[in-house]
FIRO-515912 format. One record per residue (C-alpha): residue number from 1; residue in one letter; x, y, z. Coordinates in nm, 3 decimals. Layout:
N
{seq = NUM type = A X = X Y = Y Z = Z};
...
***
This chain:
74
{seq = 1 type = M X = 1.087 Y = -0.978 Z = 0.052};
{seq = 2 type = K X = 0.962 Y = -1.277 Z = -0.141};
{seq = 3 type = T X = 0.687 Y = -1.230 Z = -0.394};
{seq = 4 type = K X = 0.428 Y = -1.466 Z = -0.533};
{seq = 5 type = R X = 0.224 Y = -1.459 Z = -0.853};
{seq = 6 type = L X = -0.127 Y = -1.331 Z = -0.795};
{seq = 7 type = G X = -0.353 Y = -1.596 Z = -0.944};
{seq = 8 type = N X = -0.304 Y = -1.621 Z = -1.319};
{seq = 9 type = S X = -0.206 Y = -1.255 Z = -1.355};
{seq = 10 type = D X = 0.133 Y = -1.113 Z = -1.443};
{seq = 11 type = M X = 0.153 Y = -0.944 Z = -1.100};
{seq = 12 type = F X = 0.394 Y = -1.064 Z = -0.836};
{seq = 13 type = I X = 0.302 Y = -0.937 Z = -0.491};
{seq = 14 type = S X = 0.485 Y = -0.948 Z = -0.161};
{seq = 15 type = S X = 0.378 Y = -1.198 Z = 0.103};
{seq = 16 type = L X = 0.276 Y = -0.908 Z = 0.324};
{seq = 17 type = G X = 0.077 Y = -0.605 Z = 0.224};
{seq = 18 type = F X = 0.001 Y = -0.273 Z = 0.389};
{seq = 19 type = G X = -0.353 Y = -0.255 Z = 0.527};
{seq = 20 type = S X = -0.445 Y = 0.112 Z = 0.519};
{seq = 21 type = W X = -0.745 Y = 0.105 Z = 0.751};
{seq = 22 type = A X = -0.518 Y = 0.229 Z = 1.029};
{seq = 23 type = T X = -0.390 Y = 0.528 Z = 0.828};
{seq = 24 type = M X = -0.649 Y = 0.731 Z = 1.011};
{seq = 25 type = T X = -0.412 Y = 0.715 Z = 1.308};
{seq = 26 type = I X = -0.079 Y = 0.595 Z = 1.163};
{seq = 27 type = P X = 0.139 Y = 0.851 Z = 0.985};
{seq = 28 type = S X = 0.257 Y = 0.803 Z = 0.628};
{seq = 29 type = R X = 0.600 Y = 0.708 Z = 0.766};
{seq = 30 type = A X = 0.459 Y = 0.363 Z = 0.844};
{seq = 31 type = L X = 0.369 Y = 0.317 Z = 0.477};
{seq = 32 type = E X = 0.710 Y = 0.446 Z = 0.367};
{seq = 33 type = R X = 0.881 Y = 0.197 Z = 0.598};
{seq = 34 type = A X = 0.670 Y = -0.090 Z = 0.467};
{seq = 35 type = L X = 0.770 Y = 0.002 Z = 0.111};
{seq = 36 type = E X = 1.136 Y = 0.025 Z = 0.214};
{seq = 37 type = L X = 1.110 Y = -0.328 Z = 0.352};
{seq = 38 type = G X = 0.975 Y = -0.463 Z = 0.023};
{seq = 39 type = V X = 0.598 Y = -0.452 Z = 0.061};
{seq = 40 type = N X = 0.464 Y = -0.387 Z = -0.288};
{seq = 41 type = W X = 0.087 Y = -0.372 Z = -0.240};
{seq = 42 type = I X = -0.153 Y = -0.160 Z = -0.040};
{seq = 43 type = D X = -0.507 Y = -0.255 Z = 0.061};
{seq = 44 type = T X = -0.756 Y = 0.029 Z = 0.087};
{seq = 45 type = A X = -1.126 Y = 0.108 Z = 0.058};
{seq = 46 type = A X = -1.327 Y = 0.428 Z = 0.044};
{seq = 47 type = V X = -1.491 Y = 0.348 Z = 0.376};
{seq = 48 type = Y X = -1.154 Y = 0.366 Z = 0.554};
{seq = 49 type = G X = -1.188 Y = 0.711 Z = 0.708};
{seq = 50 type = M X = -1.427 Y = 0.835 Z = 0.439};
{seq = 51 type = G X = -1.144 Y = 0.873 Z = 0.187};
{seq = 52 type = H X = -0.876 Y = 0.986 Z = 0.432};
{seq = 53 type = S X = -0.683 Y = 0.665 Z = 0.378};
{seq = 54 type = E X = -0.657 Y = 0.729 Z = 0.004};
{seq = 55 type = E X = -0.541 Y = 1.087 Z = 0.069};
{seq = 56 type = V X = -0.258 Y = 0.966 Z = 0.295};
{seq = 57 type = I X = -0.160 Y = 0.699 Z = 0.040};
{seq = 58 type = A X = -0.165 Y = 0.950 Z = -0.248};
{seq = 59 type = R X = 0.053 Y = 1.201 Z = -0.060};
{seq = 60 type = T X = 0.298 Y = 0.932 Z = 0.041};
{seq = 61 type = L X = 0.327 Y = 0.781 Z = -0.307};
{seq = 62 type = A X = 0.362 Y = 1.122 Z = -0.472};
{seq = 63 type = N X = 0.702 Y = 1.155 Z = -0.301};
{seq = 64 type = W X = 0.800 Y = 0.787 Z = -0.305};
{seq = 65 type = P X = 1.118 Y = 0.743 Z = -0.514};
{seq = 66 type = G X = 1.100 Y = 0.365 Z = -0.537};
{seq = 67 type = P X = 0.894 Y = 0.130 Z = -0.751};
{seq = 68 type = R X = 0.522 Y = 0.208 Z = -0.759};
{seq = 69 type = P X = 0.330 Y = -0.042 Z = -0.546};
{seq = 70 type = Y X = -0.003 Y = -0.196 Z = -0.643};
{seq = 71 type = V X = -0.302 Y = -0.034 Z = -0.476};
{seq = 72 type = F X = -0.598 Y = -0.267 Z = -0.433};
{seq = 73 type = T X = -0.941 Y = -0.138 Z = -0.335};
{seq = 74 type = K X = -1.280 Y = -0.287 Z = -0.276};
***
């Protein structure tokens, strides 16, 4: 997947990210698949399921063998 520089930073992020609001109902396999396809950033916020989203992300990334994605929060 193509990446693009984020502003003036040294980060290069994929054109698509993984929006974790739906992790309340979508299993971690969806996040794993997104990472397999080249997505390298995850959007989350504490209000997404009162922290449940972050728990799913943490469990998934703990076992993820690939490059660590960026996790952006609000």
